[in-house]
C-alpha positions as CSV (number, residue, x, y, z in Angstrom):
1,V,-6.5,19.1,15.0
2,T,-9.6,17.4,16.4
3,G,-10.2,13.8,17.0
4,V,-7.4,11.2,17.5
5,Q,-3.8,12.3,17.3
6,T,-1.1,9.8,18.1
7,C,2.6,10.4,18.0
8,A,4.6,7.3,18.9
9,L,7.8,7.6,16.9
10,P,8.2,6.9,14.2
11,I,4.5,6.9,13.4
12,Y,2.2,10.0,13.4
13,Q,-1.6,9.7,12.9
14,A,-4.2,12.4,13.1
15,Q,-7.9,13.0,12.2
16,Y,-8.7,16.5,11.1
17,D,-12.1,18.2,11.2
18,G,-12.0,21.5,9.5
19,F,-8.4,22.1,10.5
20,T,-6.6,25.2,9.1
21,G,-3.0,25.8,10.2
22,E,0.4,24.3,10.4
23,E,1.9,21.7,12.7
24,T,5.5,20.4,12.9
25,V,5.1,16.7,13.5
26,F,8.8,15.5,13.4
27,G,12.0,17.4,13.5
28,G,14.9,18.9,15.3
29,T,18.5,19.9,14.9
30,G,21.7,17.8,14.9
31,L,25.2,17.9,13.7
32,E,25.9,14.1,14.1
33,R,23.3,11.4,14.2
34,D,23.9,7.9,15.5
35,A,21.4,6.4,13.0
36,G,22.9,8.2,10.0
37,N,21.8,11.1,7.9
38,E,19.0,9.5,5.8
39,V,15.4,8.7,6.7
40,T,12.6,7.2,4.7
41,L,9.2,8.9,5.0
42,S,5.9,7.4,4.0
43,C,2.7,9.4,4.1
44,T,-0.9,8.7,3.3
45,L,-3.3,11.6,3.2
46,T,-7.0,11.0,2.9
47,L,-9.3,14.1,2.7
48,A,-13.0,14.5,2.4
49,E,-12.8,18.3,2.3
50,G,-10.2,21.0,2.1
51,T,-6.5,20.8,1.2
52,A,-3.4,19.6,3.0
53,Q,0.2,19.0,2.3
54,V,3.2,17.4,4.0
55,L,6.5,19.5,3.7
56,F,10.1,18.8,4.4
57,Q,11.9,21.9,5.6
58,S,15.7,21.7,5.8
59,G,17.7,24.7,7.0
60,D,17.0,27.9,5.1
61,H,16.1,26.0,1.9
62,P,12.6,26.4,0.5
63,P,10.2,23.7,1.8
64,E,9.8,20.6,-0.4
65,V,6.3,19.2,-0.9
66,L,6.3,15.5,-0.1
67,C,2.6,14.7,-0.3
68,D,-0.4,16.9,-1.1
69,T,-4.2,16.9,-1.0
70,A,-4.7,13.2,-1.3
71,G,-2.7,10.1,-1.9
72,S,0.4,8.2,-0.8
73,H,4.0,9.1,-1.1
74,S,7.3,7.6,0.0
75,A,10.8,9.2,-0.2
76,T,14.3,8.9,1.2
77,L,15.4,12.2,2.7
78,S,19.0,13.3,3.3
79,L,19.3,15.3,6.5
80,P,22.1,17.8,6.4
81,S,23.5,19.2,9.7
82,G,21.2,21.7,11.3
83,G,17.4,21.9,11.4
84,N,15.2,19.4,9.5
85,Y,11.4,19.3,9.9
86,I,8.4,17.5,8.6
87,I,5.4,19.9,8.6
88,V,1.7,19.5,7.8
89,Q,0.0,22.6,6.4
90,A,-3.8,22.5,5.9
91,E,-6.7,24.6,5.0
92,N,-10.2,23.5,6.1
93,A,-9.0,19.9,6.0
94,T,-11.3,17.1,7.1
95,G,-9.8,13.7,6.9
96,S,-6.8,11.7,8.1
97,I,-3.1,11.5,7.8
98,Q,-0.5,8.8,8.6
99,L,3.2,9.5,8.5
100,T,5.9,6.9,9.1
101,V,9.6,7.9,9.4
102,E,12.3,5.2,9.5
């Protein structure tokens, strides 16, 4: 990731310049959550080059694609006990991403 990266929960913003790789931007484990077991995720992905996708990884389940290559997406996610992560995977991505988790 090059450029500006801000992570002030619950908002994540980044500028990519030829980024290839994976980064976990939100996540952790928990058996009980004071705020409940649901979150709403909104993502906007704008790319000039390359590809990128936002994934939801929960436990040992296969990752769920929430947003890919370009566009906006919003979803309500149920968080079971254990590990839950929001991950960005990219290949030669140049552009920006904004994620909001509420």
